C-alpha positions in Angstrom: -53.4 -16.0 -5.8 -53.5 -17.2 -2.2 -51.8 -15.5 0.7 -49.0 -18.1 1.0 -48.2 -18.0 -2.7 -48.1 -14.1 -2.5 -45.7 -14.3 0.4 -43.5 -16.8 -1.4 -43.5 -14.7 -4.5 -42.5 -11.6 -2.6 -39.7 -13.5 -0.9 -38.4 -14.6 -4.3 -38.4 -11.0 -5.6 -36.6 -9.9 -2.4 -33.9 -12.4 -3.1 -33.5 -11.2 -6.7 -33.4 -7.6 -5.6 -30.6 -8.4 -3.1 -28.6 -10.3 -5.6 -28.9 -7.8 -8.5 -28.2 -4.8 -6.4 -25.4 -6.6 -4.5 -23.6 -7.4 -7.8 -24.2 -3.9 -9.2 -23.0 -2.1 -6.1 -20.0 -4.3 -5.7 -18.7 -3.9 -9.3 -19.7 -0.2 -9.7 -18.6 0.7 -6.1 -15.1 -0.9 -6.4 -14.4 0.9 -9.6 -15.8 4.2 -8.2 -13.9 4.2 -4.9 -10.6 2.9 -6.3 -10.7 5.5 -9.1 -11.4 8.3 -6.5 -8.5 7.1 -4.3 -6.1 7.0 -7.3 -7.1 10.4 -8.5 -7.0 12.2 -5.1 -3.7 10.6 -4.1 -1.9 11.2 -7.4 -2.9 14.8 -8.3 -0.7 17.3 -6.5 -3.5 19.9 -6.1 -5.2 17.5 -3.6 -2.1 16.7 -1.6 -2.1 17.7 2.1 -5.7 18.9 1.8 -7.9 17.7 4.8 -11.1 17.5 2.7 -9.3 15.3 0.2 -7.9 13.2 3.0 -11.5 12.6 4.3 -12.7 11.7 0.9 -9.9 9.1 0.5 -10.6 7.7 4.0 -14.3 7.4 3.2 -13.5 5.6 -0.1 -11.4 3.0 1.8 -14.3 2.5 4.3 -16.8 2.2 1.4 -14.7 -0.5 -0.2 -14.6 -2.5 3.0 -18.4 -2.0 3.4 -19.2 -3.1 -0.1 -16.9 -6.1 -0.1 -18.3 -7.4 3.2 -22.0 -6.7 2.4 -22.4 -7.3 -1.3 -20.3 -10.5 -1.3 -22.7 -12.0 1.2 -25.7 -11.1 -0.9 -24.1 -12.4 -4.1 -23.2 -15.7 -2.4 -26.8 -15.9 -1.2 -28.1 -15.4 -4.8 -25.8 -18.1 -6.2 -26.0 -20.7 -3.5 -29.7 -20.0 -2.7 -28.8 -20.1 1.0 -28.4 -17.0 3.2 -25.2 -17.5 5.3 -26.7 -15.2 8.0 -29.6 -17.6 8.5 -27.3 -20.6 8.9 -24.3 -19.4 10.8 -24.8 -17.2 13.9 -21.1 -16.1 13.8 -21.5 -14.9 10.2 -24.7 -13.1 11.2 -22.9 -11.3 14.0 -19.8 -10.5 11.9 -22.0 -9.1 9.1 -23.9 -6.9 11.5 -20.8 -5.8 13.3 -18.7 -4.9 10.2 -21.7 -3.3 8.5 -21.9 -0.8 11.3 -18.1 -0.4 11.6 -17.6 0.6 7.9 -21.0 2.2 7.5 -20.7 4.5 10.5 -17.1 5.3 9.7 -18.1 6.5 6.2 -21.0 8.5 7.6 -18.9 10.2 10.3 -16.2 10.9 7.7 -18.7 12.7 5.5 -19.7 14.8 8.5 -16.1 15.7 9.3 -15.6 16.5 5.6 -18.3 19.2 5.6 -17.0 20.6 8.9 -13.5 20.8 7.6 -14.6 22.5 4.4 -16.5 25.1 6.5 -13.3 25.7 8.4 -11.1 26.0 5.3 -13.4 28.5 3.5 -14.1 30.7 6.5 -13.1 34.4 6.3 -11.5 34.4 9.8 -7.9 33.3 9.9 -8.2 31.7 13.3 -11.0 29.4 12.1 -9.2 28.5 8.9 -6.3 27.4 11.1 -8.6 24.5 12.4 -8.4 23.0 8.9 -5.2 21.0 9.3 -4.0 17.5 8.7 -3.4 17.1 12.4 -7.1 17.8 13.1 -8.1 15.5 10.2 -6.1 12.6 11.8 -7.7 13.3 15.2 -11.2 13.4 13.7 -10.6 10.1 11.8 -9.5 8.4 15.0 -12.7 9.6 16.7 -14.8 8.3 13.8 -13.0 4.9 14.0 -13.6 4.7 17.8 -17.3 5.5 17.6 -17.9 3.2 14.7 -15.9 0.3 16.3 -17.9 0.6 19.5 -21.2 0.3 17.7 -19.8 -2.5 15.6 -19.0 -4.4 18.8 -22.5 -3.7 20.2 -24.2 -5.1 17.0 -21.9 -8.1 17.1 -22.9 -8.9 20.6 -26.7 -8.5 20.2 -27.2 -9.8 16.6 -29.2 -13.0 16.6 -31.0 -15.4 14.3 -34.7 -16.1 14.7 -37.5 -17.2 12.4 -38.4 -15.5 9.2 -39.2 -12.9 7.9 -36.5 -10.8 9.6 -34.0 -13.7 10.3 -30.6 -12.2 11.3 -31.4 -9.0 13.2 -31.5 -7.4 16.7 -34.1 -8.9 19.0 -32.8 -7.8 22.4 -35.4 -5.5 24.0 -33.0 -2.9 25.5 -30.9 -2.8 22.3 -34.1 -2.4 20.2 -35.1 0.6 22.3 -31.6 2.1 21.9 -31.8 1.6 18.1 -35.4 2.9 17.9 -35.0 6.0 20.1 -31.3 7.1 19.5 -29.3 5.1 16.9 -31.6 5.2 13.9 -33.5 8.5 14.4 -30.6 10.5 15.9 -27.1 9.1 15.4 -27.7 7.7 11.9 -30.3 10.1 10.7 -31.1 13.5 12.2 -27.6 14.3 13.6 -25.6 13.5 10.4 -28.2 15.2 8.2 -28.2 18.3 10.4 -24.4 18.5 10.5 -23.8 17.9 6.8 -26.6 20.2 5.6 -25.7 23.0 8.0 -21.9 23.0 7.3 -22.4 22.4 3.5 -24.6 25.4 3.2 -22.3 27.5 5.4 -19.4 26.4 3.2 -21.3 27.3 0.1 -21.9 30.8 1.6 -18.2 31.1 2.5 -17.2 30.2 -1.1 -19.4 32.8 -2.5 -17.7 35.4 -0.3 -14.2 34.3 -1.3 -14.5 36.5 -4.4 -14.4 39.5 -2.1 -11.3 38.4 -0.3 -7.7 38.5 -1.6 -7.3 34.7 -2.1 -5.1 33.1 -4.8 -7.1 32.0 -7.8 -5.9 28.4 -7.5 -7.0 28.2 -3.9 -10.3 29.8 -4.7 -11.1 27.4 -7.5 -10.1 24.4 -5.3 -12.4 25.6 -2.5 -15.2 26.0 -5.0 -14.6 22.6 -6.5 -14.4 20.7 -3.1 -17.5 22.5 -1.8 -19.6 21.5 -4.8 -18.3 17.9 -4.6 -19.1 17.7 -0.9 -22.5 19.3 -1.3 -23.6 16.7 -3.9 -22.2 14.0 -1.6 -24.5 15.2 1.2 -27.5 15.3 -1.2 -26.8 11.8 -2.2 -26.5 10.7 1.4 -29.9 12.1 2.3 -31.6 10.9 -0.8 -30.4 7.3 -0.6 -30.2 7.0 3.2 -33.5 8.4 4.5 -35.8 5.7 3.1 -33.7 3.0 4.7 -33.8 4.7 8.1 -37.6 4.9 8.0 -38.1 1.3 7.0 -35.5 0.1 9.6 -37.5 1.9 12.4 -40.6 0.2 11.2 -39.0 -3.2 11.1 -37.7 -2.8 14.7 -41.2 -2.1 16.0 -43.3 -4.6 14.0 -44.2 -8.0 15.2 -42.1 -10.9 13.9 -44.8 -13.1 12.1 -43.6 -15.6 9.6 -46.9 -15.7 7.6 -47.8 -12.0 7.9 -48.1 -10.3 4.5 -47.3 -6.9 6.1 -44.0 -8.2 7.5 -43.1 -9.7 4.2 -43.7 -6.4 2.4 -41.7 -4.7 5.0 -38.8 -7.1 4.4 -39.1 -6.5 0.6 -39.0 -2.7 1.1 -36.2 -3.1 3.5 -34.1 -5.0 1.0 -34.8 -2.4 -1.7 -34.0 0.6 0.4 -31.0 -1.3 1.9 -29.7 -1.8 -1.6 -30.3 1.9 -2.4 -28.4 2.9 0.7 -25.3 1.0 -0.5 -25.7 2.6 -3.9 -24.9 5.8 -2.0 -21.5 4.4 -1.2 -20.9 3.2 -4.7 -21.4 6.3 -6.9 -19.3 9.0 -5.3 -16.8 9.2 -8.1 -19.5 9.4 -10.8 -21.3 12.1 -8.8 -18.1 14.2 -8.7 -17.6 13.7 -12.5 -21.2 14.8 -13.0 -21.2 17.9 -10.8 -17.7 19.3 -11.3 -16.4 20.2 -14.7 -13.0 20.9 -13.2 -12.8 17.4 -11.7 -13.6 16.0 -15.1 -10.7 17.9 -16.6 -8.4 16.7 -13.9 -9.5 13.1 -14.5 -8.9 13.5 -18.3 -5.5 15.0 -17.6 -4.5 12.2 -15.3 -5.7 9.5 -17.8 -3.8 11.2 -20.6 -0.7 11.5 -18.5 -0.9 7.9 -17.5 -1.4 6.8 -21.1 1.6 8.8 -22.2 3.7 7.3 -19.4 2.7 3.8 -20.4 3.5 4.5 -24.0 6.9 5.9 -23.0 7.7 2.8 -20.9 6.7 0.6 -23.7 8.8 2.4 -26.3 11.8 2.5 -23.8 11.6 -1.3 -23.3 11.5 -1.8 -27.1 14.5 0.5 -27.5 16.5 -1.4 -24.8 15.5 -4.7 -26.4 16.6 -3.5 -29.8 20.0 -2.4 -28.4 20.6 -5.7 -26.7 19.8 -7.5 -30.0 22.3 -5.5 -32.1 25.4 -7.3 -33.4 28.7 -5.5 -32.7 32.1 -6.4 -34.3 34.3 -8.2 -31.8 37.7 -6.7 -31.3 40.7 -8.6 -30.0 43.3 -6.8 -28.1 46.6 -8.7 -27.9 48.4 -8.8 -24.7 51.5 -6.7 -24.6 53.6 -9.6 -23.2 52.5 -11.8 -26.0 53.5 -9.3 -28.7 56.9 -8.8 -27.0 57.5 -12.6 -27.0 56.9 -12.7 -30.7 
């Protein structure tokens, strides 16, 4: 097999990987995030809990991210034309919204672990920091940071020749991405924050047994801590390979016929798809790790099923009553009777 045919073969595989993973992540991710939103917003035990609020906010951000990213990849697989290589505006919008939703989800995960540490701390003053007011404030901060980076990516995104196509080619922006954005803001800092506060929360939960805490509150803290911890593990497992390959792509020469660059693009597409798998499986991870969450989901489904059955039987009963034949009674007017 010649060099050109090998490069062409790798590009075909890259397109297939993008299409298959894009379709998988979109379908699985929409079901996962919508299910999590429905469960967390309908079960009373999660109401007015900052950690649950962060998880719901992250799910909304994940939905926006998956719709925007995966729909583009699916259309590329169907039409055999990548819109980001044809339209500069679509290239800019995709890069901008990717960072907007992606960073918002990432920051929300960080704030979730911080809040869980606050809520499980043995000191009352620190526990008071876990409030819905602080949750709203942190979410606004996450939106501002992610929006500012989304605007930066929108401004500097450009289209050049293959293999990288739609990417960042500005020298100063590439330095910022290489030395701060990918290694620090999108990698080291979130991993450090999430791992540190997750482990501290886990330690706090183990100490809760010694404190006089209501059993319901203790079980909820243990449940949320285990759910957040598995979320952090998933983030690191699926996100770290993509960060590494992104740093490599930013610092490799853009050569159309270079086999090394084509392999880098293939690995980038694979790890990029795995990265978005991280935003698609949160609900399934929670079902897997938390037996209490499984029971809560079963209870909600059972309750919803009974409610639907009750509505159906009620509608049938009303319809039956409306279809009944009742004898018609005639009441004569008093004046008529008197006239007779």
